[in-house]
C-alpha positions in Angstrom: 0.0 0.0 0.0 1.3 3.4 -1.0 0.8 5.9 1.8 1.6 9.5 1.2 4.0 11.2 3.6 1.7 14.2 3.9 -2.0 13.3 4.0 -4.4 15.6 2.2 -6.2 18.0 4.4 -9.7 16.8 5.0 -12.9 17.6 6.8 -12.1 14.6 9.1 -8.7 16.0 10.0 -10.2 19.4 10.7 -12.9 17.9 12.8 -10.4 15.9 14.9 -8.2 19.0 15.4 -11.2 21.0 16.6 -12.4 18.1 18.8 -9.0 17.6 20.5 -8.1 21.3 21.1 -10.9 23.7 20.4 -9.7 26.7 22.3 -6.1 26.7 21.0 -7.5 26.3 17.5 -9.9 29.2 18.0 -7.0 31.3 19.3 -4.7 30.3 16.4 -7.4 31.2 13.8 -7.9 34.6 15.4 -4.1 35.2 15.6 -3.7 34.1 12.0 -6.5 36.4 10.8 -5.0 39.4 12.7 -1.5 38.7 11.3 -2.6 38.4 7.7 -5.0 41.4 7.7 -4.0 44.6 6.0 -1.9 46.7 8.2 1.4 48.5 7.8 2.0 45.8 5.2 -0.7 44.9 2.8 -2.1 41.4 2.9 -0.5 40.6 -0.5 2.9 41.4 0.9 2.3 39.3 4.0 1.3 36.4 1.8 4.5 36.7 -0.2 6.5 36.7 3.0 4.6 33.6 4.1 5.4 31.9 0.8 9.1 32.6 1.3 9.1 31.5 4.9 7.1 28.3 4.1 9.8 27.3 1.6 12.5 27.9 4.3 10.6 25.9 6.9 9.7 23.4 4.2 6.1 23.0 5.2 4.2 21.6 2.2 0.8 22.6 3.6 2.0 26.2 4.2 3.6 26.4 0.7 0.3 25.4 -1.0 -1.9 27.5 1.3 0.1 30.7 1.2 0.7 30.4 -2.5 -3.0 30.2 -3.0 -3.4 33.1 -0.5 -0.9 35.2 -2.3 -2.7 34.6 -5.6 -6.0 35.5 -4.1 -4.5 38.6 -2.6 -3.4 39.7 -6.1 0.2 38.5 -6.2 1.5 37.5 -9.6 3.2 34.2 -10.4 6.4 36.1 -11.0 6.2 37.8 -7.6 5.7 34.4 -5.9 8.6 32.9 -7.7 10.8 35.9 -6.8 9.8 35.5 -3.2 10.8 31.8 -3.3 14.2 32.9 -4.8 14.7 35.4 -1.9 14.0 32.5 0.5 16.5 30.3 -1.3 19.2 33.0 -1.1 18.5 33.6 2.6 18.8 29.9 3.3 22.1 29.6 1.3 23.3 32.8 2.8 22.7 31.4 6.3 24.7 28.3 5.6 27.6 30.5 4.2 27.5 32.9 7.1 27.5 30.0 9.6 30.7 28.7 8.0 32.4 31.1 10.4 31.6 28.6 13.1 33.4 25.8 11.2 36.3 28.1 10.5 36.6 29.0 14.2 36.4 25.3 15.2 39.1 24.4 12.7 41.3 27.2 14.0 40.8 26.1 17.6 41.6 22.5 16.6 44.8 23.6 14.8 46.0 25.6 17.9 45.1 22.8 20.3 46.7 20.0 18.2 50.1 18.9 19.4 52.9 19.6 17.0 55.1 16.7 15.9 58.7 17.4 15.3 60.7 15.3 12.9 
């Protein structure tokens, strides 16, 4: 039997979430609505940010949901793809920036390693 890693969202899953923790779900929905409402940033921009973050956090549900949200908020396909490239650059940039930790560890190891004379 071929079972998908990420099950499709369904009414049954939504019902079970609501049944198991109704108050946190209600609070989360209110929080989400407040966060994605027009404010200092328009909802379209917020959805583009969410698309980028979803790619960095690698949440398939968030990627689909916020891509759809961005389109509904008026974002173009090109804007969505550009947001994804920004996320990719930030992820790569983070790996590159953190190489300073490896370089520091290598330097510490080199200074701590005993020297062998011949």
